N, CA, C and O atoms as CSV, one atom per row, in Angstrom:
chain,resi,resn,atom,element,x,y,z
A,1,MET,N,N,0.829,-1.188,0.000
A,1,MET,CA,C,0.000,0.000,0.000
A,1,MET,C,C,0.873,1.251,0.000
A,1,MET,O,O,0.620,2.197,-0.745
A,2,LEU,N,N,1.897,1.244,0.838
A,2,LEU,CA,C,2.764,2.412,0.924
A,2,LEU,C,C,3.467,2.683,-0.395
A,2,LEU,O,O,3.574,3.833,-0.820
A,3,LEU,N,N,3.942,1.637,-1.037
A,3,LEU,CA,C,4.623,1.819,-2.319
A,3,LEU,C,C,3.691,2.444,-3.349
A,3,LEU,O,O,4.093,3.341,-4.089
A,4,ALA,N,N,2.452,1.975,-3.398
A,4,ALA,CA,C,1.476,2.550,-4.331
A,4,ALA,C,C,1.196,4.007,-3.975
A,4,ALA,O,O,1.075,4.856,-4.858
A,5,TYR,N,N,1.094,4.292,-2.681
A,5,TYR,CA,C,0.763,5.643,-2.239
A,5,TYR,C,C,1.859,6.645,-2.581
A,5,TYR,O,O,1.571,7.735,-3.077
A,6,VAL,N,N,3.106,6.287,-2.323
A,6,VAL,CA,C,4.184,7.243,-2.577
A,6,VAL,C,C,4.591,7.302,-4.042
A,6,VAL,O,O,5.140,8.311,-4.486
A,7,ALA,N,N,4.336,6.244,-4.801
A,7,ALA,CA,C,4.754,6.206,-6.205
A,7,ALA,C,C,3.752,6.864,-7.149
A,7,ALA,O,O,4.118,7.271,-8.251
A,8,MET,N,N,2.511,6.972,-6.735
A,8,MET,CA,C,1.453,7.441,-7.622
A,8,MET,C,C,1.352,8.966,-7.625
A,8,MET,O,O,1.100,9.564,-6.579
A,9,PRO,N,N,1.542,9.601,-8.771
A,9,PRO,CA,C,1.317,11.054,-8.829
A,9,PRO,C,C,-0.180,11.338,-8.723
A,9,PRO,O,O,-1.000,10.608,-9.281
A,10,ARG,N,N,-0.521,12.387,-8.014
A,10,ARG,CA,C,-1.939,12.711,-7.860
A,10,ARG,C,C,-2.116,14.218,-7.781
A,10,ARG,O,O,-1.221,14.941,-7.343
A,11,TYR,N,N,-3.270,14.675,-8.208
A,11,TYR,CA,C,-3.648,16.076,-8.067
A,11,TYR,C,C,-3.928,16.319,-6.588
A,11,TYR,O,O,-4.659,15.540,-5.976
A,12,GLU,N,N,-3.374,17.366,-5.999
A,12,GLU,CA,C,-3.582,17.640,-4.576
A,12,GLU,C,C,-4.317,18.951,-4.318
A,12,GLU,O,O,-4.272,19.475,-3.205
A,13,GLY,N,N,-4.984,19.479,-5.321
A,13,GLY,CA,C,-5.730,20.716,-5.136
A,13,GLY,C,C,-7.062,20.483,-4.445
A,13,GLY,O,O,-7.417,19.344,-4.144
A,14,PRO,N,N,-7.802,21.559,-4.192
A,14,PRO,CA,C,-9.059,21.464,-3.453
A,14,PRO,C,C,-10.273,21.053,-4.297
A,14,PRO,O,O,-11.310,20.693,-3.740
A,15,GLN,N,N,-10.160,21.101,-5.629
A,15,GLN,CA,C,-11.311,20.787,-6.474
A,15,GLN,C,C,-11.575,19.280,-6.495
A,15,GLN,O,O,-10.658,18.460,-6.514
A,16,ILE,N,N,-12.879,18.953,-6.492
A,16,ILE,CA,C,-13.288,17.553,-6.594
A,16,ILE,C,C,-14.389,17.435,-7.642
A,16,ILE,O,O,-15.067,18.413,-7.954
A,17,ASP,N,N,-14.557,16.255,-8.170
A,17,ASP,CA,C,-15.629,15.949,-9.110
A,17,ASP,C,C,-16.620,15.056,-8.366
A,17,ASP,O,O,-16.298,13.915,-8.032
A,18,THR,N,N,-17.825,15.571,-8.104
A,18,THR,CA,C,-18.795,14.834,-7.289
A,18,THR,C,C,-19.217,13.509,-7.924
A,18,THR,O,O,-19.551,12.562,-7.212
A,19,VAL,N,N,-19.205,13.434,-9.237
A,19,VAL,CA,C,-19.559,12.172,-9.908
A,19,VAL,C,C,-18.503,11.109,-9.604
A,19,VAL,O,O,-18.837,9.965,-9.294
A,20,ILE,N,N,-17.234,11.491,-9.692
A,20,ILE,CA,C,-16.155,10.545,-9.393
A,20,ILE,C,C,-16.168,10.181,-7.909
A,20,ILE,O,O,-15.909,9.032,-7.551
A,21,VAL,N,N,-16.466,11.145,-7.051
A,21,VAL,CA,C,-16.563,10.884,-5.611
A,21,VAL,C,C,-17.613,9.812,-5.347
A,21,VAL,O,O,-17.346,8.841,-4.640
A,22,GLU,N,N,-18.807,9.985,-5.913
A,22,GLU,CA,C,-19.879,9.002,-5.717
A,22,GLU,C,C,-19.510,7.649,-6.309
A,22,GLU,O,O,-19.791,6.612,-5.708
A,23,ASN,N,N,-18.888,7.653,-7.474
A,23,ASN,CA,C,-18.459,6.390,-8.089
A,23,ASN,C,C,-17.424,5.675,-7.223
A,23,ASN,O,O,-17.459,4.451,-7.096
A,24,ASP,N,N,-16.510,6.430,-6.629
A,24,ASP,CA,C,-15.506,5.822,-5.759
A,24,ASP,C,C,-16.142,5.256,-4.492
A,24,ASP,O,O,-15.762,4.175,-4.041
A,25,ALA,N,N,-17.100,5.971,-3.917
A,25,ALA,CA,C,-17.796,5.461,-2.729
A,25,ALA,C,C,-18.517,4.155,-3.062
A,25,ALA,O,O,-18.468,3.200,-2.286
A,26,LYS,N,N,-19.181,4.116,-4.211
A,26,LYS,CA,C,-19.863,2.889,-4.644
A,26,LYS,C,C,-18.866,1.765,-4.903
A,26,LYS,O,O,-19.112,0.615,-4.542
A,27,ALA,N,N,-17.743,2.100,-5.530
A,27,ALA,CA,C,-16.719,1.087,-5.829
A,27,ALA,C,C,-16.143,0.497,-4.544
A,27,ALA,O,O,-15.905,-0.708,-4.470
A,28,LEU,N,N,-15.919,1.331,-3.538
A,28,LEU,CA,C,-15.410,0.830,-2.262
A,28,LEU,C,C,-16.430,-0.074,-1.581
A,28,LEU,O,O,-16.067,-1.087,-0.985
A,29,TYR,N,N,-17.700,0.291,-1.669
A,29,TYR,CA,C,-18.750,-0.554,-1.094
A,29,TYR,C,C,-18.797,-1.909,-1.804
A,29,TYR,O,O,-18.856,-2.957,-1.161
A,30,LYS,N,N,-18.772,-1.872,-3.136
A,30,LYS,CA,C,-18.804,-3.117,-3.917
A,30,LYS,C,C,-17.562,-3.971,-3.674
A,30,LYS,O,O,-17.639,-5.200,-3.693
A,31,ALA,N,N,-16.427,-3.329,-3.446
A,31,ALA,CA,C,-15.174,-4.054,-3.229
A,31,ALA,C,C,-15.070,-4.622,-1.817
A,31,ALA,O,O,-14.248,-5.500,-1.554
A,32,GLY,N,N,-15.901,-4.119,-0.918
A,32,GLY,CA,C,-15.812,-4.553,0.474
A,32,GLY,C,C,-17.093,-5.139,1.008
A,32,GLY,O,O,-17.298,-6.352,0.962
A,33,GLU,N,N,-17.945,-4.294,1.507
A,33,GLU,CA,C,-19.122,-4.750,2.239
A,33,GLU,C,C,-20.148,-5.508,1.408
A,33,GLU,O,O,-20.865,-6.354,1.943
A,34,LYS,N,N,-20.231,-5.230,0.137
A,34,LYS,CA,C,-21.263,-5.860,-0.686
A,34,LYS,C,C,-20.906,-7.299,-1.069
A,34,LYS,O,O,-21.772,-8.041,-1.533
A,35,ARG,N,N,-19.666,-7.699,-0.885
A,35,ARG,CA,C,-19.238,-9.012,-1.354
A,35,ARG,C,C,-18.637,-9.837,-0.219
A,35,ARG,O,O,-18.301,-9.317,0.845
A,36,ILE,N,N,-18.514,-11.110,-0.472
A,36,ILE,CA,C,-17.778,-11.974,0.437
A,36,ILE,C,C,-16.307,-11.812,0.077
A,36,ILE,O,O,-15.931,-11.938,-1.089
A,37,GLY,N,N,-15.493,-11.537,1.058
A,37,GLY,CA,C,-14.090,-11.237,0.779
A,37,GLY,C,C,-13.943,-9.758,0.473
A,37,GLY,O,O,-14.898,-8.989,0.586
A,38,THR,N,N,-12.757,-9.375,0.089
A,38,THR,CA,C,-12.476,-7.969,-0.196
A,38,THR,C,C,-11.622,-7.856,-1.443
A,38,THR,O,O,-10.656,-8.600,-1.612
A,39,ASN,N,N,-11.979,-6.923,-2.319
A,39,ASN,CA,C,-11.165,-6.629,-3.495
A,39,ASN,C,C,-10.167,-5.540,-3.093
A,39,ASN,O,O,-10.462,-4.348,-3.177
A,40,TYR,N,N,-8.998,-5.966,-2.660
A,40,TYR,CA,C,-7.986,-5.037,-2.156
A,40,TYR,C,C,-7.504,-4.073,-3.232
A,40,TYR,O,O,-7.152,-2.933,-2.930
A,41,LYS,N,N,-7.484,-4.513,-4.465
A,41,LYS,CA,C,-6.985,-3.668,-5.556
A,41,LYS,C,C,-7.789,-2.368,-5.663
A,41,LYS,O,O,-7.219,-1.304,-5.900
A,42,THR,N,N,-9.101,-2.454,-5.489
A,42,THR,CA,C,-9.946,-1.258,-5.550
A,42,THR,C,C,-9.571,-0.283,-4.439
A,42,THR,O,O,-9.442,0.917,-4.680
A,43,PHE,N,N,-9.395,-0.795,-3.225
A,43,PHE,CA,C,-9.000,0.062,-2.105
A,43,PHE,C,C,-7.646,0.710,-2.378
A,43,PHE,O,O,-7.467,1.906,-2.151
A,44,ILE,N,N,-6.693,-0.085,-2.865
A,44,ILE,CA,C,-5.356,0.442,-3.150
A,44,ILE,C,C,-5.418,1.529,-4.218
A,44,ILE,O,O,-4.809,2.587,-4.064
A,45,CYS,N,N,-6.147,1.273,-5.293
A,45,CYS,CA,C,-6.236,2.259,-6.381
A,45,CYS,C,C,-6.840,3.577,-5.907
A,45,CYS,O,O,-6.290,4.646,-6.174
A,46,ILE,N,N,-7.951,3.506,-5.215
A,46,ILE,CA,C,-8.631,4.730,-4.785
A,46,ILE,C,C,-7.813,5.471,-3.729
A,46,ILE,O,O,-7.640,6.686,-3.824
A,47,PHE,N,N,-7.312,4.757,-2.731
A,47,PHE,CA,C,-6.572,5.411,-1.654
A,47,PHE,C,C,-5.214,5.936,-2.098
A,47,PHE,O,O,-4.691,6.866,-1.484
A,48,SER,N,N,-4.631,5.368,-3.145
A,48,SER,CA,C,-3.310,5.837,-3.579
A,48,SER,C,C,-3.366,6.861,-4.709
A,48,SER,O,O,-2.413,7.617,-4.897
A,49,GLU,N,N,-4.465,6.901,-5.465
A,49,GLU,CA,C,-4.532,7.780,-6.638
A,49,GLU,C,C,-5.317,9.063,-6.422
A,49,GLU,O,O,-5.221,9.978,-7.239
A,50,ARG,N,N,-6.087,9.157,-5.350
A,50,ARG,CA,C,-6.968,10.307,-5.157
A,50,ARG,C,C,-6.368,11.326,-4.190
A,50,ARG,O,O,-5.565,10.985,-3.321
A,51,SER,N,N,-6.772,12.571,-4.362
A,51,SER,CA,C,-6.269,13.662,-3.520
A,51,SER,C,C,-6.885,13.610,-2.124
A,51,SER,O,O,-7.856,12.896,-1.873
A,52,ARG,N,N,-6.292,14.384,-1.237
A,52,ARG,CA,C,-6.804,14.492,0.129
A,52,ARG,C,C,-8.249,15.001,0.124
A,52,ARG,O,O,-9.106,14.444,0.810
A,53,ALA,N,N,-8.515,16.049,-0.641
A,53,ALA,CA,C,-9.870,16.606,-0.715
A,53,ALA,C,C,-10.852,15.583,-1.279
A,53,ALA,O,O,-11.979,15.463,-0.799
A,54,HIS,N,N,-10.421,14.855,-2.291
A,54,HIS,CA,C,-11.281,13.848,-2.906
A,54,HIS,C,C,-11.604,12.730,-1.908
A,54,HIS,O,O,-12.761,12.329,-1.784
A,55,LEU,N,N,-10.591,12.228,-1.197
A,55,LEU,CA,C,-10.825,11.153,-0.233
A,55,LEU,C,C,-11.713,11.608,0.922
A,55,LEU,O,O,-12.517,10.826,1.428
A,56,ALA,N,N,-11.576,12.855,1.337
A,56,ALA,CA,C,-12.461,13.386,2.379
A,56,ALA,C,C,-13.902,13.400,1.877
A,56,ALA,O,O,-14.823,13.067,2.621
A,57,ALA,N,N,-14.096,13.783,0.625
A,57,ALA,CA,C,-15.438,13.792,0.036
A,57,ALA,C,C,-15.976,12.368,-0.124
A,57,ALA,O,O,-17.168,12.136,0.078
A,58,VAL,N,N,-15.119,11.420,-0.482
A,58,VAL,CA,C,-15.534,10.011,-0.590
A,58,VAL,C,C,-15.971,9.501,0.779
A,58,VAL,O,O,-16.984,8.810,0.891
A,59,ASN,N,N,-15.222,9.834,1.805
A,59,ASN,CA,C,-15.573,9.421,3.162
A,59,ASN,C,C,-16.947,9.962,3.555
A,59,ASN,O,O,-17.766,9.234,4.115
A,60,PHE,N,N,-17.196,11.221,3.265
A,60,PHE,CA,C,-18.493,11.840,3.557
A,60,PHE,C,C,-19.608,11.181,2.739
A,60,PHE,O,O,-20.670,10.862,3.274
A,61,ALA,N,N,-19.363,10.981,1.448
A,61,ALA,CA,C,-20.365,10.369,0.570
A,61,ALA,C,C,-20.672,8.937,1.000
A,61,ALA,O,O,-21.827,8.514,0.966
A,62,TYR,N,N,-19.661,8.199,1.400
A,62,TYR,CA,C,-19.850,6.810,1.839
A,62,TYR,C,C,-20.793,6.774,3.039
A,62,TYR,O,O,-21.727,5.973,3.084
A,63,HIS,N,N,-20.540,7.644,4.001
A,63,HIS,CA,C,-21.397,7.699,5.193
A,63,HIS,C,C,-22.828,8.067,4.817
A,63,HIS,O,O,-23.782,7.481,5.328
A,64,LYS,N,N,-22.968,9.025,3.936
A,64,LYS,CA,C,-24.293,9.473,3.500
A,64,LYS,C,C,-25.034,8.365,2.738
A,64,LYS,O,O,-26.239,8.191,2.919
A,65,MET,N,N,-24.325,7.622,1.894
A,65,MET,CA,C,-24.946,6.599,1.058
A,65,MET,C,C,-25.253,5.309,1.817
A,65,MET,O,O,-26.258,4.655,1.541
A,66,TYR,N,N,-24.395,4.937,2.772
A,66,TYR,CA,C,-24.512,3.619,3.395
A,66,TYR,C,C,-24.793,3.656,4.892
A,66,TYR,O,O,-24.904,2.609,5.530
A,67,GLY,N,N,-24.908,4.855,5.454
A,67,GLY,CA,C,-25.341,4.990,6.838
A,67,GLY,C,C,-24.283,4.730,7.901
A,67,GLY,O,O,-24.600,4.733,9.091
A,68,HIS,N,N,-23.058,4.509,7.510
A,68,HIS,CA,C,-21.964,4.362,8.469
A,68,HIS,C,C,-20.657,4.788,7.805
A,68,HIS,O,O,-20.578,4.946,6.587
A,69,SER,N,N,-19.659,4.963,8.626
A,69,SER,CA,C,-18.405,5.529,8.130
A,69,SER,C,C,-17.596,4.547,7.291
A,69,SER,O,O,-17.728,3.329,7.410
A,70,LEU,N,N,-16.772,5.114,6.456
A,70,LEU,CA,C,-15.818,4.320,5.683
A,70,LEU,C,C,-14.826,3.655,6.634
A,70,LEU,O,O,-14.363,2.544,6.375
A,71,GLU,N,N,-14.504,4.324,7.717
A,71,GLU,CA,C,-13.612,3.736,8.728
A,71,GLU,C,C,-14.187,2.421,9.256
A,71,GLU,O,O,-13.467,1.430,9.381
A,72,LYS,N,N,-15.469,2.415,9.561
A,72,LYS,CA,C,-16.121,1.196,10.059
A,72,LYS,C,C,-16.059,0.086,9.012
A,72,LYS,O,O,-15.807,-1.072,9.346
A,73,ALA,N,N,-16.286,0.433,7.761
A,73,ALA,CA,C,-16.231,-0.555,6.678
A,73,ALA,C,C,-14.820,-1.119,6.524
A,73,ALA,O,O,-14.649,-2.321,6.321
A,74,ILE,N,N,-13.818,-0.258,6.619
A,74,ILE,CA,C,-12.424,-0.705,6.507
A,74,ILE,C,C,-12.093,-1.672,7.635
A,74,ILE,O,O,-11.480,-2.714,7.404
A,75,LYS,N,N,-12.495,-1.331,8.847
A,75,LYS,CA,C,-12.225,-2.205,9.993
A,75,LYS,C,C,-12.932,-3.551,9.846
A,75,LYS,O,O,-12.415,-4.584,10.271
A,76,LYS,N,N,-14.108,-3.526,9.245
A,76,LYS,CA,C,-14.894,-4.752,9.079
A,76,LYS,C,C,-14.347,-5.647,7.964
A,76,LYS,O,O,-14.364,-6.871,8.099
A,77,LYS,N,N,-13.867,-5.064,6.877
A,77,LYS,CA,C,-13.539,-5.844,5.682
A,77,LYS,C,C,-12.051,-6.014,5.384
A,77,LYS,O,O,-11.696,-6.691,4.419
A,78,THR,N,N,-11.186,-5.423,6.183
A,78,THR,CA,C,-9.748,-5.604,5.979
A,78,THR,C,C,-9.127,-6.008,7.309
A,78,THR,O,O,-9.792,-5.997,8.345
A,79,SER,N,N,-7.854,-6.363,7.271
A,79,SER,CA,C,-7.210,-6.772,8.515
A,79,SER,C,C,-5.734,-6.399,8.514
A,79,SER,O,O,-5.145,-6.087,7.479
A,80,GLY,N,N,-5.164,-6.441,9.703
A,80,GLY,CA,C,-3.732,-6.278,9.876
A,80,GLY,C,C,-3.189,-4.928,9.463
A,80,GLY,O,O,-3.806,-3.884,9.673
A,81,LYS,N,N,-2.017,-4.987,8.871
A,81,LYS,CA,C,-1.309,-3.766,8.499
A,81,LYS,C,C,-1.960,-3.059,7.314
A,81,LYS,O,O,-1.776,-1.856,7.130
A,82,PHE,N,N,-2.716,-3.800,6.514
A,82,PHE,CA,C,-3.456,-3.160,5.425
A,82,PHE,C,C,-4.528,-2.248,6.019
A,82,PHE,O,O,-4.723,-1.127,5.548
A,83,THR,N,N,-5.214,-2.721,7.038
A,83,THR,CA,C,-6.204,-1.897,7.737
A,83,THR,C,C,-5.531,-0.654,8.308
A,83,THR,O,O,-6.031,0.460,8.156
A,84,TYR,N,N,-4.398,-0.858,8.965
A,84,TYR,CA,C,-3.668,0.263,9.558
A,84,TYR,C,C,-3.284,1.290,8.494
A,84,TYR,O,O,-3.412,2.493,8.718
A,85,ALA,N,N,-2.818,0.824,7.348
A,85,ALA,CA,C,-2.419,1.737,6.268
A,85,ALA,C,C,-3.610,2.555,5.779
A,85,ALA,O,O,-3.507,3.773,5.635
A,86,LEU,N,N,-4.738,1.895,5.523
A,86,LEU,CA,C,-5.932,2.607,5.047
A,86,LEU,C,C,-6.439,3.598,6.091
A,86,LEU,O,O,-6.780,4.733,5.760
A,87,LEU,N,N,-6.488,3.167,7.349
A,87,LEU,CA,C,-6.970,4.058,8.407
A,87,LEU,C,C,-6.026,5.235,8.630
A,87,LEU,O,O,-6.472,6.335,8.956
A,88,THR,N,N,-4.734,5.013,8.457
A,88,THR,CA,C,-3.764,6.100,8.578
A,88,THR,C,C,-4.007,7.148,7.502
A,88,THR,O,O,-4.020,8.346,7.786
A,89,ILE,N,N,-4.197,6.698,6.273
A,89,ILE,CA,C,-4.491,7.632,5.178
A,89,ILE,C,C,-5.787,8.371,5.469
A,89,ILE,O,O,-5.856,9.590,5.306
A,90,LEU,N,N,-6.818,7.645,5.900
A,90,LEU,CA,C,-8.115,8.253,6.181
A,90,LEU,C,C,-8.009,9.282,7.309
A,90,LEU,O,O,-8.607,10.355,7.221
A,91,GLN,N,N,-7.263,8.971,8.358
A,91,GLN,CA,C,-7.091,9.920,9.464
A,91,GLN,C,C,-6.352,11.170,9.004
A,91,GLN,O,O,-6.710,12.283,9.388
A,92,CYS,N,N,-5.332,10.991,8.191
A,92,CYS,CA,C,-4.582,12.147,7.679
A,92,CYS,C,C,-5.432,12.992,6.735
A,92,CYS,O,O,-5.284,14.213,6.685
A,93,VAL,N,N,-6.314,12.346,5.996
A,93,VAL,CA,C,-7.227,13.053,5.094
A,93,VAL,C,C,-8.178,13.926,5.901
A,93,VAL,O,O,-8.399,15.089,5.564
A,94,GLU,N,N,-8.732,13.369,6.954
A,94,GLU,CA,C,-9.730,14.087,7.745
A,94,GLU,C,C,-9.116,15.199,8.590
A,94,GLU,O,O,-9.665,16.299,8.657
A,95,ASN,N,N,-7.982,14.924,9.236
A,95,ASN,CA,C,-7.383,15.926,10.114
A,95,ASN,C,C,-5.906,15.595,10.334
A,95,ASN,O,O,-5.557,14.961,11.329
A,96,PRO,N,N,-5.040,16.020,9.412
A,96,PRO,CA,C,-3.623,15.668,9.539
A,96,PRO,C,C,-2.981,16.217,10.811
A,96,PRO,O,O,-2.123,15.560,11.401
A,97,GLY,N,N,-3.380,17.397,11.235
A,97,GLY,CA,C,-2.822,17.970,12.458
A,97,GLY,C,C,-3.108,17.110,13.672
A,97,GLY,O,O,-2.226,16.892,14.503
A,98,LYS,N,N,-4.323,16.624,13.781
A,98,LYS,CA,C,-4.709,15.768,14.905
A,98,LYS,C,C,-3.944,14.451,14.861
A,98,LYS,O,O,-3.507,13.950,15.897
A,99,PHE,N,N,-3.780,13.890,13.667
A,99,PHE,CA,C,-3.062,12.623,13.527
A,99,PHE,C,C,-1.633,12.753,14.036
A,99,PHE,O,O,-1.170,11.915,14.810
A,100,PHE,N,N,-0.931,13.800,13.607
A,100,PHE,CA,C,0.453,13.965,14.029
A,100,PHE,C,C,0.547,14.400,15.491
A,100,PHE,O,O,1.501,14.034,16.178
A,101,ALA,N,N,-0.421,15.171,15.977
A,101,ALA,CA,C,-0.391,15.643,17.358
A,101,ALA,C,C,-0.560,14.508,18.357
A,101,ALA,O,O,0.019,14.552,19.442
A,102,LYS,N,N,-1.345,13.493,18.009
A,102,LYS,CA,C,-1.562,12.405,18.967
A,102,LYS,C,C,-0.419,11.400,18.983
A,102,LYS,O,O,-0.436,10.454,19.771
A,103,GLY,N,N,0.572,11.594,18.123
A,103,GLY,CA,C,1.775,10.788,18.216
A,103,GLY,C,C,1.787,9.523,17.391
A,103,GLY,O,O,2.693,8.707,17.556
A,104,ASP,N,N,0.824,9.320,16.509
A,104,ASP,CA,C,0.814,8.128,15.669
A,104,ASP,C,C,1.582,8.329,14.377
A,104,ASP,O,O,1.796,7.383,13.618
A,105,GLY,N,N,1.993,9.553,14.130
A,105,GLY,CA,C,2.696,9.846,12.888
A,105,GLY,C,C,4.169,9.495,12.986
A,105,GLY,O,O,4.591,8.787,13.900
A,106,PRO,N,N,4.944,9.995,12.041
A,106,PRO,CA,C,6.379,9.716,12.052
A,106,PRO,C,C,7.019,10.202,13.348
A,106,PRO,O,O,6.492,11.110,13.991
A,107,PRO,N,N,8.138,9.616,13.737
A,107,PRO,CA,C,8.774,10.030,14.991
A,107,PRO,C,C,9.343,11.439,14.892
A,107,PRO,O,O,9.626,11.938,13.803
A,108,PHE,N,N,9.501,12.050,16.021
A,108,PHE,CA,C,10.153,13.345,16.100
A,108,PHE,C,C,11.631,13.101,16.375
A,108,PHE,O,O,11.997,12.141,17.053
A,109,ILE,N,N,12.470,13.974,15.843
A,109,ILE,CA,C,13.909,13.850,16.044
A,109,ILE,C,C,14.354,14.961,16.986
A,109,ILE,O,O,14.119,16.140,16.717
A,110,HIS,N,N,14.989,14.591,18.078
A,110,HIS,CA,C,15.509,15.558,19.035
A,110,HIS,C,C,16.920,15.131,19.396
A,110,HIS,O,O,17.129,14.031,19.909
A,111,ASN,N,N,17.876,15.985,19.134
A,111,ASN,CA,C,19.288,15.667,19.375
A,111,ASN,C,C,19.706,14.366,18.695
A,111,ASN,O,O,20.479,13.585,19.250
A,112,GLY,N,N,19.187,14.143,17.490
A,112,GLY,CA,C,19.578,12.982,16.710
A,112,GLY,C,C,18.915,11.679,17.104
A,112,GLY,O,O,19.240,10.635,16.539
A,113,GLU,N,N,17.984,11.706,18.067
A,113,GLU,CA,C,17.322,10.482,18.513
A,113,GLU,C,C,15.828,10.562,18.238
A,113,GLU,O,O,15.208,11.613,18.400
A,114,GLU,N,N,15.250,9.415,17.811
A,114,GLU,CA,C,13.809,9.347,17.589
A,114,GLU,C,C,13.114,9.217,18.937
A,114,GLU,O,O,13.463,8.363,19.753
A,115,GLU,N,N,12.127,10.077,19.156
A,115,GLU,CA,C,11.352,10.014,20.385
A,115,GLU,C,C,9.940,10.481,20.099
A,115,GLU,O,O,9.696,11.198,19.128
A,116,LYS,N,N,9.014,10.074,20.946
A,116,LYS,CA,C,7.655,10.593,20.913
A,116,LYS,C,C,7.592,11.709,21.948
A,116,LYS,O,O,7.647,11.431,23.145
A,117,PRO,N,N,7.479,12.954,21.525
A,117,PRO,CA,C,7.535,14.069,22.471
A,117,PRO,C,C,6.235,14.251,23.244
A,117,PRO,O,O,5.150,13.940,22.753
A,118,SER,N,N,6.371,14.764,24.469
A,118,SER,CA,C,5.184,15.157,25.221
A,118,SER,C,C,4.867,16.620,24.942
A,118,SER,O,O,3.742,17.071,25.158
A,119,SER,N,N,5.848,17.348,24.466
A,119,SER,CA,C,5.679,18.744,24.099
A,119,SER,C,C,6.370,18.961,22.765
A,119,SER,O,O,7.426,18.379,22.514
A,120,HIS,N,N,5.799,19.779,21.915
A,120,HIS,CA,C,6.374,20.012,20.596
A,120,HIS,C,C,7.475,21.073,20.614
A,120,HIS,O,O,8.095,21.326,19.582
A,121,GLU,N,N,7.725,21.689,21.752
A,121,GLU,CA,C,8.723,22.744,21.832
A,121,GLU,C,C,10.119,22.177,21.582
A,121,GLU,O,O,10.549,21.242,22.257
A,122,GLY,N,N,10.803,22.737,20.630
A,122,GLY,CA,C,12.163,22.327,20.342
A,122,GLY,C,C,12.283,21.048,19.531
A,122,GLY,O,O,13.378,20.501,19.401
A,123,TRP,N,N,11.189,20.568,18.993
A,123,TRP,CA,C,11.204,19.315,18.242
A,123,TRP,C,C,11.058,19.599,16.768
A,123,TRP,O,O,10.448,20.593,16.371
A,124,GLN,N,N,11.614,18.732,15.966
A,124,GLN,CA,C,11.524,18.861,14.512
A,124,GLN,C,C,10.938,17.571,13.954
A,124,GLN,O,O,11.437,16.485,14.248
A,125,LEU,N,N,9.884,17.683,13.152
A,125,LEU,CA,C,9.259,16.515,12.546
A,125,LEU,C,C,10.110,16.031,11.384
A,125,LEU,O,O,10.424,16.797,10.473
A,126,MET,N,N,10.476,14.771,11.418
A,126,MET,CA,C,11.282,14.180,10.354
A,126,MET,C,C,10.602,12.902,9.885
A,126,MET,O,O,10.268,12.055,10.713
A,127,PRO,N,N,10.389,12.735,8.587
A,127,PRO,CA,C,9.772,11.498,8.110
A,127,PRO,C,C,10.718,10.321,8.282
A,127,PRO,O,O,11.937,10.465,8.195
A,128,MET,N,N,10.129,9.145,8.531
A,128,MET,CA,C,10.928,7.926,8.613
A,128,MET,C,C,11.430,7.568,7.228
A,128,MET,O,O,10.868,8.016,6.229
A,129,LYS,N,N,12.461,6.783,7.158
A,129,LYS,CA,C,12.948,6.311,5.870
A,129,LYS,C,C,11.893,5.403,5.259
A,129,LYS,O,O,11.279,4.599,5.960
A,130,ALA,N,N,11.682,5.529,3.956
A,130,ALA,CA,C,10.659,4.732,3.273
A,130,ALA,C,C,10.901,3.246,3.449
A,130,ALA,O,O,9.943,2.480,3.550
A,131,SER,N,N,12.145,2.818,3.488
A,131,SER,CA,C,12.430,1.392,3.626
A,131,SER,C,C,11.901,0.854,4.952
A,131,SER,O,O,11.429,-0.282,5.011
A,132,ASN,N,N,11.975,1.656,6.023
A,132,ASN,CA,C,11.431,1.226,7.310
A,132,ASN,C,C,9.918,1.103,7.240
A,132,ASN,O,O,9.355,0.131,7.743
A,133,GLN,N,N,9.255,2.070,6.628
A,133,GLN,CA,C,7.806,2.038,6.527
A,133,GLN,C,C,7.352,0.877,5.658
A,133,GLN,O,O,6.380,0.198,5.988
A,134,CYS,N,N,8.043,0.645,4.558
A,134,CYS,CA,C,7.662,-0.443,3.657
A,134,CYS,C,C,7.758,-1.780,4.356
A,134,CYS,O,O,6.868,-2.618,4.212
A,135,SER,N,N,8.809,-1.994,5.102
A,135,SER,CA,C,8.968,-3.285,5.758
A,135,SER,C,C,7.860,-3.515,6.773
A,135,SER,O,O,7.438,-4.654,6.973
A,136,LEU,N,N,7.380,-2.458,7.417
A,136,LEU,CA,C,6.282,-2.608,8.366
A,136,LEU,C,C,4.995,-3.023,7.671
A,136,LEU,O,O,4.254,-3.863,8.182
A,137,LEU,N,N,4.729,-2.443,6.517
A,137,LEU,CA,C,3.475,-2.712,5.829
A,137,LEU,C,C,3.508,-3.983,4.994
A,137,LEU,O,O,2.457,-4.558,4.711
A,138,LEU,N,N,4.684,-4.429,4.599
A,138,LEU,CA,C,4.773,-5.584,3.712
A,138,LEU,C,C,5.086,-6.885,4.436
A,138,LEU,O,O,5.183,-7.930,3.792
A,139,GLU,N,N,5.246,-6.855,5.756
A,139,GLU,CA,C,5.532,-8.084,6.504
A,139,GLU,C,C,4.358,-9.034,6.465
A,139,GLU,O,O,4.422,-10.119,7.043
C-alpha cells in the first residue's frame, strides 16, 4: 500500500468531481461490504490515486450513502497492516494535524534520537525512511 501511495502522482488541489466521488464510494462498497471477501486492488487504487480533498469527500459520501463511516467498513472488511495503512491515510485526510499531534505519525527527532515528544517545543518533525515504513506494511 505504501509503495502505491508514494509512487502514484496525484492532483492535490481542493477541487473535486462529485460524480467521481460518488463512483468511488460505490466502488469501495462493492469491493468490500457488498461481497464476500475484499477486493484489495480497488481500495489500493482509490486510496493511492486520489487527492486528500477527494478522499475526504468520498468518506463523507460513503457515510451518506450507506449509513456508516468508511472507517467502520475498513475495519470490518480488511485486517492487519493493510487496515492500519488505510486508516492512517483516512485519518490524515480528515485531520492531519490531529493525527500527528496524537503521536501516531512519524517520529520526532531531538538531538539525533527518535522520540515521541510530550511537548512540541524544540522538536523537529522528520519522516521515517521509506524502507522502514515499507517493511512494516509488507511483513
